[in-house]
C-alpha positions, -999 to 999 in steps of 0.1 A, spaced: 0 0 0 14 34 -9 16 62 16 -10 82 -4 -36 54 -2 -29 49 35 -32 86 43 -67 86 28 -79 56 48 -67 67 82 -87 99 84 -119 81 72 -115 54 98 -107 79 125 -138 100 116 -160 70 116 -147 59 151 -152 95 164 -187 96 151 -196 63 167 -180 73 200 -199 106 200 -232 88 192 -228 64 221 -218 93 245 -248 113 234 -274 88 246 -297 103 272 -307 70 287 -291 39 270 -315 12 263 -306 -20 281 -298 -53 264 -326 -79 262 -325 -103 292 -361 -115 291 -377 -149 302 -380 -175 274 -418 -171 273 -412 -135 259 -389 -146 231 -400 -133 197 -406 -157 168 -374 -175 156 -374 -157 122 -379 -122 138 -351 -97 137 -348 -65 157 -361 -35 138 -361 -8 164 -356 -1 201 -373 27 220 -373 38 256 -407 48 269 -414 74 296 -450 81 305 -480 70 325 -503 41 329 -539 55 333 -563 37 356 -599 43 365 -617 31 396 -646 9 384 -669 -17 397 -659 -52 387 -683 -67 362 -677 -102 375 -680 -92 412 -707 -66 417 -701 -45 448 -663 -47 444 -643 -19 430 -608 -21 415 -584 1 395 -587 -9 359 -562 0 331 -577 25 307 -546 32 285 -509 39 285 -496 73 275 -459 76 268 -432 92 245 -409 68 227 -372 79 225 -342 65 206 -308 59 222 -299 96 216 -329 108 235 -348 120 205 -386 115 204 -394 90 177 -431 83 185 -459 78 210 -475 49 228 -512 51 236 -545 32 239 -549 0 219 -522 -7 229 -508 13 200 -475 27 190 -472 55 164 -439 67 148 -434 103 138 -439 93 102 -475 83 111 -470 45 108 -490 28 136 -492 -7 150 -518 -21 174 -508 -49 198 -524 -80 213 -508 -97 243 -492 -131 235 -473 -137 268 -466 -119 300 -441 -123 329 -439 -106 362 -413 -78 363 -383 -86 384 -386 -51 400 -413 -48 427 -441 -23 418 -433 -25 381 -459 -34 354 -454 -69 338 -431 -76 309 -450 -85 277 -447 -100 243 -473 -87 219 -482 -95 184 -486 -64 163 -507 -54 133 -500 -24 111 -525 4 106 -521 36 86 -493 47 63 -461 28 54 -432 37 77 -410 28 106 -436 6 123 -455 -8 93 -436 -41 91 -434 -47 129 -450 -80 138 -441 -83 175 -433 -60 204 -415 -68 237 -421 -46 267 -392 -52 291 -371 -34 318 -403 -18 333 -403 5 363 -434 17 381 -468 19 364 -488 -4 387 -522 6 401 -523 13 438 -535 -16 461 -561 5 478 -582 37 474 -607 23 449 -641 21 466 -677 29 457 -671 65 467 -641 68 443 -660 52 414 -649 70 382 -617 85 397 -588 84 373 -551 80 383 -520 86 361 -492 64 374 -456 71 360 -437 43 343 -407 36 321 -400 7 299 -380 -4 269 -398 -15 238 -382 -39 213 -399 -38 179 -394 -70 158 -401 -78 122 -394 -107 99 -364 -104 76 -353 -69 86 -321 -55 99 -317 -34 130 -325 3 125 -314 31 148 -345 50 133 
């Protein structure tokens, strides 16, 4: 290799390494690696498409149980959270359905396939959901499964829901990591 060719390669490699180092340092809250129970494993042919950290609330309402009249309980109404990438940039929202919508308008709606108690006390369960696309083509349109892991908070209180509190709404803060899976795709940093 001549000195001229070598002198062109070194700056390119150095610039790439610097960009990667800056990107990893810029993360507001790094998304943790997957360490989920086997029951939450995505389909064998699934590949990771996107990872997002959620910060928001689980919304509960005090309601009478339909299967136990005269008994009230906090019932989940909907989640409400912002989805952020590893750099801390907002990339979408999570809301009733459960649904996830990217900034480009692509939306998926999930159905719970499996659940596992969170290892952290007071945290909502970890989930594996099947996903169906709705709306325009985009970042979420080919997602077929979603994992909710690394949850913190979000559980309904154990008390306070009585006949006199019927209809009362609570917003309980939570965080979670969402792993979006699709068949035959490569990882995207969004």
